[in-house]
FIKOLZA-1660 file (N, C-alpha, C; in steps of 0.1 Angstrom, whole numbers, plus 5000, padded with zeros to 4 digits):
% residues 118
   i   px   py   pz ch aa at
   1 0558 4404 8774  A  M  N
   1 0551 4394 8767  A  M CA
   1 0538 4401 8760  A  M  C
   2 0535 4412 8767  A  S  N
   2 0522 4418 8760  A  S CA
   2 0524 4421 8745  A  S  C
   3 0535 4424 8740  A  A  N
   3 0538 4426 8726  A  A CA
   3 0536 4413 8718  A  A  C
   4 0538 4402 8723  A  L  N
   4 0536 4390 8716  A  L CA
   4 0523 4386 8717  A  L  C
   5 0516 4389 8728  A  R  N
   5 0501 4386 8729  A  R CA
   5 0494 4394 8719  A  R  C
   6 0497 4408 8716  A  D  N
   6 0492 4417 8707  A  D CA
   6 0494 4412 8693  A  D  C
   7 0506 4408 8691  A  A  N
   7 0508 4402 8677  A  A CA
   7 0501 4391 8674  A  A  C
   8 0499 4383 8682  A  L  N
   8 0491 4372 8681  A  L CA
   8 0476 4374 8677  A  L  C
   9 0472 4384 8682  A  Q  N
   9 0458 4390 8677  A  Q CA
   9 0458 4395 8665  A  Q  C
  10 0469 4399 8660  A  E  N
  10 0469 4405 8645  A  E CA
  10 0472 4395 8634  A  E  C
  11 0473 4381 8639  A  L  N
  11 0473 4372 8628  A  L CA
  11 0461 4371 8619  A  L  C
  12 0463 4366 8608  A  P  N
  12 0452 4365 8599  A  P CA
  12 0440 4356 8605  A  P  C
  13 0427 4359 8602  A  D  N
  13 0416 4352 8609  A  D CA
  13 0417 4340 8608  A  D  C
  14 0422 4333 8598  A  A  N
  14 0425 4316 8595  A  A CA
  14 0435 4311 8604  A  A  C
  15 0444 4319 8610  A  V  N
  15 0454 4312 8618  A  V CA
  15 0451 4314 8633  A  V  C
  16 0451 4303 8640  A  F  N
  16 0448 4301 8655  A  F CA
  16 0459 4299 8661  A  F  C
  17 0461 4307 8673  A  A  N
  17 0473 4304 8682  A  A CA
  17 0471 4306 8697  A  A  C
  18 0477 4298 8703  A  D  N
  18 0476 4300 8718  A  D CA
  18 0490 4303 8723  A  D  C
  19 0492 4310 8735  A  L  N
  19 0505 4313 8741  A  L CA
  19 0501 4308 8756  A  L  C
  20 0511 4299 8761  A  L  N
  20 0509 4295 8774  A  L CA
  20 0524 4298 8781  A  L  C
  21 0524 4300 8796  A  E  N
  21 0535 4303 8801  A  E CA
  21 0536 4295 8816  A  E  C
  22 0550 4291 8818  A  S  N
  22 0554 4283 8828  A  S CA
  22 0564 4292 8836  A  S  C
  23 0568 4287 8848  A  D  N
  23 0581 4295 8855  A  D CA
  23 0593 4294 8845  A  D  C
  24 0594 4282 8836  A  E  N
  24 0607 4279 8830  A  E CA
  24 0606 4284 8814  A  E  C
  25 0592 4284 8809  A  A  N
  25 0593 4286 8795  A  A CA
  25 0579 4291 8789  A  A  C
  26 0578 4296 8778  A  Y  N
  26 0568 4299 8771  A  Y CA
  26 0564 4287 8761  A  Y  C
  27 0550 4285 8756  A  L  N
  27 0548 4276 8748  A  L CA
  27 0538 4283 8738  A  L  C
  28 0541 4283 8726  A  L  N
  28 0534 4290 8715  A  L CA
  28 0530 4277 8707  A  L  C
  29 0515 4278 8705  A  V  N
  29 0508 4265 8697  A  V CA
  29 0501 4274 8687  A  V  C
  30 0505 4269 8675  A  V  N
  30 0499 4274 8662  A  V CA
  30 0492 4264 8654  A  V  C
  31 0480 4265 8650  A  D  N
  31 0473 4256 8641  A  D CA
  31 0478 4259 8628  A  D  C
  32 0484 4248 8621  A  L  N
  32 0488 4249 8606  A  L CA
  32 0484 4237 8600  A  L  C
  33 0472 4237 8596  A  P  N
  33 0466 4224 8589  A  P CA
  33 0474 4222 8578  A  P  C
  34 0477 4209 8576  A  G  N
  34 0484 4204 8565  A  G CA
  34 0499 4206 8566  A  G  C
  35 0506 4213 8575  A  A  N
  35 0519 4215 8576  A  A CA
  35 0526 4202 8582  A  A  C
  36 0538 4200 8579  A  T  N
  36 0545 4190 8584  A  T CA
  36 0558 4197 8590  A  T  C
  37 0567 4188 8598  A  A  N
  37 0580 4192 8602  A  A CA
  37 0590 4196 8591  A  A  C
  38 0587 4191 8578  A  E  N
  38 0596 4193 8567  A  E CA
  38 0591 4206 8560  A  E  C
  39 0578 4211 8561  A  T  N
  39 0573 4224 8555  A  T CA
  39 0572 4235 8565  A  T  C
  40 0577 4234 8577  A  V  N
  40 0578 4246 8586  A  V CA
  40 0592 4249 8591  A  V  C
  41 0594 4262 8590  A  D  N
  41 0608 4266 8596  A  D CA
  41 0606 4278 8606  A  D  C
  42 0612 4276 8617  A  A  N
  42 0611 4286 8626  A  A CA
  42 0623 4290 8635  A  A  C
  43 0626 4302 8634  A  H  N
  43 0639 4306 8640  A  H CA
  43 0637 4320 8647  A  H  C
  44 0646 4323 8657  A  V  N
  44 0647 4335 8665  A  V CA
  44 0656 4344 8658  A  V  C
  45 0654 4356 8655  A  E  N
  45 0662 4367 8648  A  E CA
  45 0659 4381 8654  A  E  C
  46 0669 4387 8657  A  G  N
  46 0667 4401 8661  A  G CA
  46 0655 4402 8671  A  G  C
  47 0655 4393 8681  A  G  N
  47 0643 4395 8692  A  G CA
  47 0630 4392 8687  A  G  C
  48 0628 4386 8676  A  R  N
  48 0617 4381 8669  A  R CA
  48 0616 4366 8665  A  R  C
  49 0604 4360 8667  A  I  N
  49 0602 4347 8664  A  I CA
  49 0597 4347 8648  A  I  C
  50 0604 4341 8639  A  V  N
  50 0600 4341 8626  A  V CA
  50 0597 4325 8622  A  V  C
  51 0583 4326 8618  A  I  N
  51 0577 4312 8613  A  I CA
  51 0574 4313 8599  A  I  C
  52 0578 4302 8593  A  E  N
  52 0573 4301 8577  A  E CA
  52 0569 4288 8576  A  E  C
  53 0556 4287 8571  A  A  N
  53 0550 4274 8569  A  A CA
  53 0544 4272 8555  A  A  C
  54 0543 4261 8549  A  R  N
  54 0535 4259 8539  A  R CA
  54 0530 4245 8539  A  R  C
  55 0520 4243 8530  A  R  N
  55 0512 4230 8531  A  R CA
  55 0509 4227 8516  A  R  C
  56 0509 4215 8514  A  E  N
  56 0504 4209 8499  A  E CA
  56 0488 4208 8500  A  E  C
  57 0484 4211 8489  A  K  N
  57 0470 4209 8487  A  K CA
  57 0468 4200 8474  A  K  C
  58 0461 4189 8476  A  G  N
  58 0459 4180 8467  A  G CA
  58 0445 4184 8459  A  G  C
  59 0448 4183 8448  A  L  N
  59 0436 4188 8440  A  L CA
  59 0432 4175 8428  A  L  C
  60 0420 4169 8433  A  P  N
  60 0415 4160 8421  A  P CA
  60 0415 4164 8408  A  P  C
  61 0420 4156 8399  A  V  N
  61 0420 4159 8386  A  V CA
  61 0407 4164 8379  A  V  C
  62 0396 4159 8385  A  E  N
  62 0382 4161 8380  A  E CA
  62 0377 4173 8383  A  E  C
  63 0384 4181 8392  A  F  N
  63 0379 4192 8398  A  F CA
  63 0387 4206 8395  A  F  C
  64 0382 4217 8396  A  E  N
  64 0390 4229 8395  A  E CA
  64 0383 4238 8405  A  E  C
  65 0393 4248 8409  A  Y  N
  65 0388 4257 8420  A  Y CA
  65 0377 4267 8414  A  Y  C
  66 0366 4269 8422  A  V  N
  66 0355 4278 8420  A  V CA
  66 0360 4290 8430  A  V  C
  67 0364 4287 8441  A  E  N
  67 0368 4298 8451  A  E CA
  67 0380 4289 8459  A  E  C
  68 0391 4297 8462  A  E  N
  68 0401 4293 8468  A  E CA
  68 0405 4302 8480  A  E  C
  69 0404 4299 8492  A  E  N
  69 0405 4308 8505  A  E CA
  69 0416 4303 8514  A  E  C
  70 0418 4290 8512  A  R  N
  70 0426 4284 8523  A  R CA
  70 0442 4287 8518  A  R  C
  71 0448 4295 8526  A  S  N
  71 0461 4298 8523  A  S CA
  71 0470 4287 8524  A  S  C
  72 0481 4287 8513  A  M  N
  72 0489 4276 8513  A  M CA
  72 0503 4279 8521  A  M  C
  73 0504 4292 8525  A  F  N
  73 0517 4297 8531  A  F CA
  73 0514 4306 8543  A  F  C
  74 0522 4306 8553  A  L  N
  74 0522 4314 8564  A  L CA
  74 0536 4319 8566  A  L  C
  75 0537 4333 8566  A  D  N
  75 0550 4338 8567  A  D CA
  75 0548 4350 8579  A  D  C
  76 0553 4348 8591  A  V  N
  76 0550 4357 8602  A  V CA
  76 0562 4360 8610  A  V  C
  77 0562 4371 8616  A  E  N
  77 0573 4375 8626  A  E CA
  77 0565 4380 8638  A  E  C
  78 0569 4374 8650  A  L  N
  78 0562 4377 8662  A  L CA
  78 0573 4382 8673  A  L  C
  79 0571 4392 8680  A  P  N
  79 0580 4398 8689  A  P CA
  79 0584 4385 8702  A  P  C
  80 0597 4383 8703  A  L  N
  80 0600 4374 8714  A  L CA
  80 0599 4380 8727  A  L  C
  81 0594 4373 8737  A  P  N
  81 0592 4379 8752  A  P CA
  81 0605 4383 8755  A  P  C
  82 0608 4393 8762  A  P  N
  82 0619 4399 8766  A  P CA
  82 0628 4389 8776  A  P  C
  83 0622 4380 8782  A  D  N
  83 0627 4372 8789  A  D CA
  83 0629 4357 8785  A  D  C
  84 0626 4357 8772  A  A  N
  84 0627 4342 8765  A  A CA
  84 0640 4342 8756  A  A  C
  85 0644 4331 8752  A  S  N
  85 0655 4328 8743  A  S CA
  85 0652 4320 8733  A  S  C
  86 0658 4320 8720  A  G  N
  86 0658 4310 8711  A  G CA
  86 0669 4299 8714  A  G  C
  87 0679 4301 8722  A  T  N
  87 0687 4291 8728  A  T CA
  87 0679 4281 8734  A  T  C
  88 0679 4268 8729  A  G  N
  88 0675 4256 8737  A  G CA
  88 0660 4256 8733  A  G  C
  89 0654 4262 8722  A  A  N
  89 0640 4262 8719  A  A CA
  89 0639 4249 8712  A  A  C
  90 0627 4245 8713  A  E  N
  90 0623 4233 8706  A  E CA
  90 0609 4233 8699  A  E  C
  91 0607 4227 8689  A  G  N
  91 0596 4225 8681  A  G CA
  91 0592 4214 8677  A  G  C
  92 0577 4212 8677  A  T  N
  92 0572 4199 8671  A  T CA
  92 0559 4203 8662  A  T  C
  93 0556 4194 8653  A  V  N
  93 0545 4195 8646  A  V CA
  93 0539 4181 8647  A  V  C
  94 0524 4181 8651  A  D  N
  94 0519 4170 8653  A  D CA
  94 0504 4172 8647  A  D  C
  95 0500 4165 8636  A  N  N
  95 0487 4167 8629  A  N CA
  95 0486 4181 8627  A  N  C
  96 0494 4188 8622  A  G  N
  96 0494 4202 8615  A  G CA
  96 0492 4211 8628  A  G  C
  97 0498 4210 8640  A  V  N
  97 0496 4217 8652  A  V CA
  97 0513 4220 8656  A  V  C
  98 0517 4232 8654  A  L  N
  98 0531 4235 8656  A  L CA
  98 0532 4238 8671  A  L  C
  99 0541 4236 8680  A  E  N
  99 0544 4238 8692  A  E CA
  99 0558 4243 8692  A  E  C
 100 0560 4256 8698  A  L  N
 100 0574 4261 8700  A  L CA
 100 0575 4262 8715  A  L  C
 101 0584 4257 8721  A  R  N
 101 0588 4259 8736  A  R CA
 101 0602 4267 8734  A  R  C
 102 0598 4279 8742  A  L  N
 102 0610 4289 8742  A  L CA
 102 0614 4292 8758  A  L  C
 103 0625 4286 8760  A  P  N
 103 0628 4287 8774  A  P CA
 103 0631 4302 8779  A  P  C
 104 0628 4304 8792  A  K  N
 104 0629 4319 8798  A  K CA
 104 0644 4320 8802  A  K  C
 105 0651 4328 8797  A  Q  N
 105 0666 4332 8801  A  Q CA
 105 0669 4344 8793  A  Q  C
 106 0682 4349 8794  A  T  N
 106 0686 4361 8786  A  T CA
 106 0685 4357 8772  A  T  C
 107 0678 4367 8764  A  A  N
 107 0674 4364 8750  A  A CA
 107 0687 4365 8742  A  A  C
 108 0687 4356 8733  A  D  N
 108 0699 4354 8724  A  D CA
 108 0694 4360 8710  A  D  C
 109 0703 4366 8703  A  P  N
 109 0700 4375 8692  A  P CA
 109 0694 4365 8681  A  P  C
 110 0699 4353 8678  A  S  N
 110 0696 4343 8668  A  S CA
 110 0698 4330 8672  A  S  C
 111 0688 4323 8668  A  A  N
 111 0689 4307 8670  A  A CA
 111 0678 4301 8661  A  A  C
 112 0682 4289 8654  A  T  N
 112 0674 4281 8648  A  T CA
 112 0666 4270 8656  A  T  C
 113 0654 4271 8655  A  I  N
 113 0647 4262 8662  A  I CA
 113 0642 4249 8655  A  I  C
 114 0648 4237 8658  A  P  N
 114 0644 4225 8649  A  P CA
 114 0630 4219 8653  A  P  C
 115 0624 4215 8641  A  I  N
 115 0610 4213 8641  A  I CA
 115 0611 4196 8639  A  I  C
 116 0603 4189 8647  A  D  N
 116 0604 4175 8646  A  D CA
 116 0588 4171 8645  A  D  C
 117 0586 4158 8639  A  E  N
 117 0574 4152 8641  A  E CA
 117 0571 4147 8654  A  E  C
 118 0559 4148 8660  A  A  N
 118 0557 4145 8674  A  A CA
 118 0554 4130 8674  A  A  C
% end
């Protein structure tokens, strides 16, 4: 699990994430302001959690950007804890907060994680 913890520290400064653990699962919580279940994709592939997210930014017609620092995309790969699996994983997005529940068991080489509105 230390590889995942270390990888979370390497996320861009604007991305905030928490990692929680119980006897049965890990819970990865990632703040993705403006993201919805339709704009987030998460899956497990080759022992890694792959998260791709985007958000729409509305720009009022009377304004133009002077400075733009809020990223519209997140594309990150994080190491899967060795005792976690993508099989049976669940994900939700609620108010731009992604929660991925990763059951503990023998790691599966690949699995898609469904993302639902909470």
